[in-house]
C-alpha positions as CSV (number, residue, x, y, z in Angstrom):
1,M,-20.1,87.5,-183.4
2,E,-17.9,88.3,-180.5
3,K,-14.3,87.0,-180.9
4,K,-13.0,88.0,-177.5
5,L,-14.3,87.2,-174.0
6,S,-14.1,89.6,-171.1
7,V,-15.4,87.8,-168.1
8,G,-16.6,88.7,-164.6
9,V,-16.6,86.2,-161.7
10,I,-19.0,86.7,-158.8
11,G,-18.6,84.6,-155.7
12,L,-15.0,83.5,-155.0
13,W,-15.5,80.8,-152.4
14,M,-16.1,78.3,-155.2
15,G,-15.5,80.8,-157.9
16,R,-11.8,80.8,-157.1
17,H,-11.5,77.6,-159.1
18,H,-13.2,79.2,-162.1
19,L,-11.0,82.3,-161.7
20,K,-7.8,80.3,-161.7
21,G,-9.0,78.5,-164.8
22,L,-9.6,81.8,-166.6
23,V,-6.2,83.1,-165.6
24,D,-4.4,79.9,-166.7
25,K,-6.2,80.0,-170.1
26,N,-5.3,83.7,-170.5
27,I,-9.0,84.7,-170.7
28,E,-9.5,88.4,-169.9
29,V,-10.9,88.9,-166.4
30,A,-12.9,92.1,-166.4
31,A,-13.9,91.9,-162.7
32,I,-14.0,89.8,-159.6
33,C,-16.6,90.1,-156.9
34,D,-17.1,88.8,-153.4
35,I,-18.9,90.2,-150.3
36,N,-15.9,89.2,-148.2
37,P,-13.1,91.8,-148.6
38,E,-10.5,89.4,-147.3
39,T,-11.5,86.7,-149.8
40,L,-11.5,89.3,-152.6
41,K,-8.0,90.5,-151.7
42,K,-6.6,87.0,-151.3
43,E,-7.9,85.8,-154.7
44,G,-7.1,89.1,-156.4
45,D,-3.5,89.0,-155.2
46,L,-3.1,85.3,-156.1
47,N,-4.3,85.8,-159.6
48,N,-2.8,89.2,-160.2
49,I,-6.1,91.0,-160.7
50,Q,-5.8,94.7,-160.5
51,E,-7.5,96.4,-157.5
52,E,-9.7,98.5,-159.8
53,K,-11.2,95.2,-161.0
54,R,-12.2,94.1,-157.5
55,F,-15.7,94.7,-156.2
56,T,-17.8,93.8,-153.1
57,D,-21.1,94.8,-154.8
58,W,-22.1,92.7,-157.8
59,H,-24.2,95.6,-159.1
60,D,-21.0,97.4,-160.0
61,L,-20.3,94.8,-162.6
62,L,-23.4,95.8,-164.5
63,K,-21.6,99.1,-165.4
64,I,-18.6,97.5,-167.0
65,K,-19.3,97.9,-170.7
66,E,-16.3,95.8,-171.9
67,M,-17.4,92.8,-169.8
68,N,-19.5,90.6,-172.1
69,A,-19.9,87.4,-169.9
70,V,-20.3,86.7,-166.2
71,L,-20.0,83.6,-164.0
72,I,-22.4,83.5,-161.1
73,I,-21.0,81.3,-158.4
74,T,-23.0,82.5,-155.5
75,P,-25.6,81.1,-153.0
76,D,-28.6,79.7,-154.8
77,Q,-31.0,82.3,-153.4
78,T,-29.2,85.0,-155.4
79,H,-29.3,83.3,-158.8
80,R,-32.6,84.8,-160.0
81,E,-31.9,88.4,-159.3
82,M,-28.3,88.3,-160.7
83,S,-29.3,86.2,-163.8
84,E,-32.2,88.6,-164.7
85,A,-30.0,91.7,-164.2
86,F,-27.0,90.5,-166.3
87,L,-29.2,89.1,-169.1
88,A,-31.1,92.4,-169.2
89,A,-27.8,94.2,-169.4
90,G,-26.8,92.1,-172.5
91,K,-24.3,89.8,-170.9
92,H,-23.7,86.1,-171.4
93,V,-24.4,84.3,-168.2
94,M,-23.2,81.0,-166.7
95,C,-25.0,80.3,-163.4
96,E,-24.0,77.5,-161.0
97,K,-26.4,74.7,-160.0
98,P,-29.0,74.4,-158.7
99,L,-30.5,77.0,-161.0
100,A,-32.9,78.2,-158.3
101,L,-34.8,76.9,-155.3
102,S,-38.4,77.9,-156.1
103,R,-40.7,77.3,-159.0
104,E,-41.3,81.0,-159.3
105,D,-37.6,81.8,-159.6
106,L,-37.1,79.0,-162.2
107,D,-39.9,80.4,-164.3
108,A,-38.4,83.9,-164.1
109,I,-34.9,82.8,-165.1
110,I,-36.2,80.8,-168.1
111,A,-38.3,83.8,-169.2
112,A,-35.3,86.1,-168.9
113,A,-33.0,83.7,-170.8
114,N,-35.6,83.2,-173.6
115,K,-36.0,87.0,-174.0
116,A,-32.2,87.7,-174.0
117,D,-30.1,87.8,-177.2
118,T,-27.2,86.4,-175.2
119,K,-26.3,82.9,-174.0
120,F,-27.3,81.4,-170.7
121,M,-25.8,78.1,-169.3
122,V,-26.4,76.3,-166.1
123,G,-23.2,74.9,-164.4
124,Q,-24.2,71.2,-164.0
125,I,-20.6,70.3,-163.3
126,C,-21.0,66.5,-163.2
127,R,-21.5,66.6,-167.0
128,F,-17.8,67.5,-167.2
129,T,-16.4,65.0,-164.7
130,P,-14.0,62.7,-166.6
131,A,-15.4,59.4,-165.3
132,F,-19.0,60.4,-166.0
133,R,-18.2,61.7,-169.5
134,K,-16.5,58.4,-170.2
135,A,-19.5,56.5,-168.9
136,K,-21.8,58.4,-171.2
137,E,-19.5,57.7,-174.1
138,I,-19.6,53.9,-173.3
139,I,-23.4,54.0,-173.1
140,D,-23.8,55.9,-176.3
141,A,-21.5,53.5,-178.1
142,G,-23.8,50.6,-177.2
143,T,-21.0,48.8,-175.4
144,I,-23.2,47.7,-172.4
145,G,-26.3,47.2,-174.5
146,D,-29.7,48.6,-173.4
147,V,-29.5,50.4,-170.1
148,Y,-32.1,49.0,-167.7
149,F,-31.0,50.3,-164.2
150,V,-29.0,53.3,-163.0
151,E,-28.1,54.6,-159.6
152,S,-26.1,57.5,-158.2
153,E,-25.5,58.9,-154.8
154,Y,-24.6,62.2,-153.4
155,A,-22.8,61.4,-150.1
156,H,-21.4,64.6,-148.5
157,D,-21.0,65.5,-144.9
158,Y,-22.2,69.1,-144.4
159,A,-21.9,69.0,-140.6
160,K,-19.1,71.7,-140.5
161,I,-20.5,73.8,-143.3
162,M,-24.2,73.8,-142.5
163,H,-24.7,77.5,-141.8
164,G,-26.1,80.6,-143.4
165,W,-27.7,80.1,-146.8
166,R,-27.4,76.3,-146.6
167,R,-29.9,76.2,-143.8
168,D,-32.7,77.7,-145.9
169,P,-35.7,75.3,-145.8
170,L,-36.0,75.7,-149.6
171,R,-32.5,74.4,-149.9
172,H,-33.3,70.8,-149.1
173,G,-30.3,68.5,-149.3
174,V,-31.9,66.8,-152.4
175,V,-32.2,70.2,-154.1
176,G,-28.9,71.8,-153.1
177,G,-26.6,68.9,-153.4
178,G,-28.5,65.9,-154.6
179,C,-29.3,67.8,-157.8
180,H,-25.8,66.6,-158.9
181,A,-26.9,63.0,-158.9
182,V,-30.3,63.7,-160.3
183,D,-28.9,65.8,-163.2
184,L,-26.3,63.1,-163.9
185,L,-28.9,60.4,-164.3
186,R,-31.1,62.7,-166.4
187,W,-28.2,63.3,-168.7
188,L,-27.4,59.6,-169.0
189,V,-30.9,58.2,-169.5
190,G,-33.6,61.0,-169.7
191,D,-36.2,62.8,-167.7
192,P,-37.8,60.8,-164.9
193,E,-41.5,60.2,-165.4
194,E,-42.3,59.4,-161.8
195,V,-40.5,59.3,-158.5
196,F,-41.1,57.7,-155.0
197,A,-39.0,58.6,-152.0
198,Y,-38.4,58.1,-148.3
199,G,-36.4,60.4,-146.0
200,S,-35.0,60.5,-142.5
201,H,-33.5,63.2,-140.3
202,K,-30.9,61.9,-137.8
203,L,-27.7,63.7,-138.6
204,L,-28.1,67.5,-138.9
205,P,-30.3,68.9,-136.1
206,M,-29.7,72.5,-137.2
207,V,-31.9,72.1,-140.2
208,D,-35.6,71.3,-140.5
209,Y,-35.5,69.0,-143.5
210,D,-34.4,65.4,-144.1
211,D,-30.6,64.8,-144.2
212,A,-30.9,61.4,-145.9
213,T,-33.3,60.6,-148.8
214,I,-33.6,57.5,-151.0
215,S,-35.7,57.8,-154.2
216,V,-36.7,55.4,-156.9
217,L,-37.2,56.8,-160.3
218,K,-39.0,55.7,-163.4
219,F,-37.2,56.8,-166.6
220,P,-38.2,56.6,-170.3
221,N,-37.6,53.4,-172.3
222,G,-38.2,51.1,-169.3
223,V,-35.2,52.3,-167.3
224,I,-35.5,52.3,-163.6
225,G,-33.2,54.1,-161.1
226,K,-32.2,55.1,-157.6
227,V,-30.8,58.2,-156.1
228,F,-29.4,58.3,-152.5
229,V,-28.7,61.7,-150.9
230,S,-27.0,62.1,-147.5
231,T,-25.8,65.5,-146.4
232,G,-24.7,64.3,-143.0
233,C,-23.0,61.0,-143.8
234,K,-19.9,60.0,-141.9
235,R,-17.6,59.1,-144.8
236,P,-15.6,60.9,-147.5
237,Y,-17.4,62.7,-150.2
238,T,-18.5,60.5,-153.2
239,M,-20.9,60.3,-156.1
240,R,-20.6,56.5,-156.7
241,T,-22.6,55.7,-159.8
242,L,-23.6,52.4,-161.4
243,I,-25.1,51.8,-164.9
244,Y,-26.4,48.4,-165.7
245,G,-27.0,47.3,-169.3
246,T,-28.1,44.1,-171.0
247,K,-24.5,43.5,-172.2
248,G,-22.4,45.0,-169.3
249,T,-22.1,47.2,-166.3
250,I,-20.2,50.4,-165.5
251,I,-19.0,51.3,-161.9
252,C,-17.6,54.8,-161.5
253,D,-17.5,57.8,-159.2
254,N,-16.0,61.3,-159.2
255,T,-13.2,60.8,-156.7
256,S,-11.4,57.7,-158.1
257,D,-8.6,57.5,-160.7
258,H,-10.3,54.6,-162.5
259,M,-13.6,53.1,-163.4
260,E,-14.7,49.5,-163.9
261,L,-16.3,48.1,-167.0
262,Y,-17.8,44.6,-167.1
263,T,-18.8,43.2,-170.5
264,L,-19.8,39.9,-172.0
265,I,-17.2,37.3,-173.0
266,E,-17.0,37.4,-176.8
267,G,-19.4,34.9,-178.3
268,D,-20.9,34.0,-175.0
269,I,-23.7,35.2,-172.7
270,S,-21.4,35.1,-169.6
271,V,-19.7,38.2,-168.2
272,N,-16.0,38.6,-167.7
273,E,-15.5,38.4,-164.0
274,T,-12.4,40.5,-164.2
275,P,-13.5,44.1,-165.2
276,E,-11.6,46.3,-167.6
277,I,-10.0,49.0,-165.5
278,I,-10.2,52.4,-167.3
279,P,-7.9,55.1,-165.9
280,V,-9.6,58.6,-165.6
281,D,-8.5,61.9,-164.2
282,I,-9.8,62.9,-160.8
283,N,-11.5,66.2,-161.5
284,N,-14.9,66.4,-159.8
285,H,-15.1,70.2,-160.5
286,N,-13.8,70.4,-164.0
287,V,-14.6,74.1,-164.3
288,V,-12.0,74.6,-167.1
289,H,-13.8,72.3,-169.5
290,E,-17.1,73.7,-168.3
291,F,-16.0,77.3,-169.2
292,E,-14.6,76.0,-172.6
293,V,-18.0,74.7,-173.5
294,F,-19.7,78.0,-172.4
295,A,-17.2,80.1,-174.3
296,G,-17.7,77.9,-177.4
297,H,-21.4,78.5,-177.4
298,I,-20.7,82.3,-177.2
299,L,-18.0,82.5,-179.8
300,N,-19.6,80.0,-182.3
301,D,-23.2,81.1,-181.6
302,T,-24.3,77.5,-181.0
303,P,-27.4,76.3,-178.9
304,V,-26.7,75.7,-175.3
305,A,-27.4,72.1,-174.2
306,M,-27.3,73.0,-170.5
307,S,-29.9,75.6,-170.9
308,A,-32.1,77.3,-168.2
309,L,-34.8,74.8,-169.0
310,E,-32.4,71.9,-168.5
311,G,-31.4,73.3,-165.1
312,A,-35.1,73.8,-164.2
313,K,-35.9,70.2,-165.1
314,T,-33.3,68.9,-162.7
315,V,-34.7,71.1,-159.9
316,A,-38.3,69.9,-160.8
317,T,-37.2,66.3,-160.4
318,C,-35.6,67.2,-157.0
319,H,-38.8,68.9,-155.9
320,A,-40.8,65.8,-156.8
321,I,-38.5,63.7,-154.7
322,V,-38.9,66.0,-151.7
323,E,-42.7,66.0,-152.1
324,S,-42.9,62.3,-152.4
325,A,-40.8,61.8,-149.2
326,K,-43.2,64.2,-147.4
327,T,-46.4,62.7,-148.7
328,G,-45.5,59.0,-149.0
329,K,-46.9,59.0,-152.5
330,P,-45.5,58.7,-156.0
331,V,-45.0,62.1,-157.7
332,K,-44.7,63.0,-161.4
333,P,-42.2,65.8,-161.9
334,N,-43.7,68.9,-163.5
335,Y,-41.5,70.0,-166.4
336,N,-44.0,72.6,-167.7
337,F,-42.4,76.0,-167.1
338,G,-43.5,79.5,-168.1
C-alpha cells in the first residue's frame, strides 16, 4: 500500500483550485501541465512549483516514475485518451465531470478502470458541496420522512465563455453542465428509471443545441423529480435544490451561506411555518475535500464510490434527457455499459 502521494495536475484553468489545495495540504506535486505557457508560468510561480515540474504536453507526465496519481481537469473531449493512458501506466486517476461525452468513450474508460490495479474516481463535485452534503445527511437520518419529490437546477450563463470545446455538439448543456444537477439527484434518491424533457434555444446562437431544458424524472421508490438546465440564463449562477418529504422540506443551493429546513410541529401534522436556518459554508467547488476522499481510497485501498460506472450513469441520464427533448417521447436511461 502506498503511504505517500505524488500528484500531477493537468489543466490549470480549473485545476488551479486543485493545485492550491494540494499545496496548502503539503501534498507532493510531481508535475503541473497546461497547454497555455502563460497559465503554466502564472500558477507555477504562485504555488512555488519548480520549472522542471512544469509541462505543456501531458504525455511527458507519463514518464515521471515517482508520480503515482494524476488529476485530469481538462476539456471533456480529452478525458478518454488521458484516462486510458494514465491507468495503463499504473497511475491512480481522478477525472473531472462529465466523465465523457459519447457512449463509446464511457465504455472505454470503464473498461480501462476495471482492468487497472489502481483507483479511478470521477470528480462529481456537488457531492462535496457543504449544503448538499448536509441535505443528504438530513434525508438519510429520516428527518423529512420519505422523499417523494426532488428538483435541482443548473442555471449558469455561458454567454461569455461559450467558445472552443464548449461548442462541441456532443457537449450539450445538459451533459456538460446539467450533469451537476442530474448527478446530485442521483446521489440523493437513486438512478432515474425514465425521463421526459422539453428544450428551447433562444439565448446562445453560437451553438446548435438547446440552451434551456426542463426534464421530469421517475426515480425508484415512487420518487418523482425535475431538473432545469439553462446555460444562457440572465441571472447569477445557482444550483437551487429542493427536497420534499412526508415530514418536511429542504431548500438549499451551492451559493448561499444557509439552507432552510421545514419540519412538522412535534405531536402535530402541521408544519412549522418558520424554517430552521442551518448555516453552511459557501464552497461550490470543494476540491480539497474531493481530493481527501480520493487520497483516502488510495492510501486505505477502499472501494471508490464515485467510480467510472457512477460517472457513466450520470452521463447516460443526461443523454436520455437530450434524446427525449429531441424526440418528444419518454426515454429510459441505458445503464448497461461494456
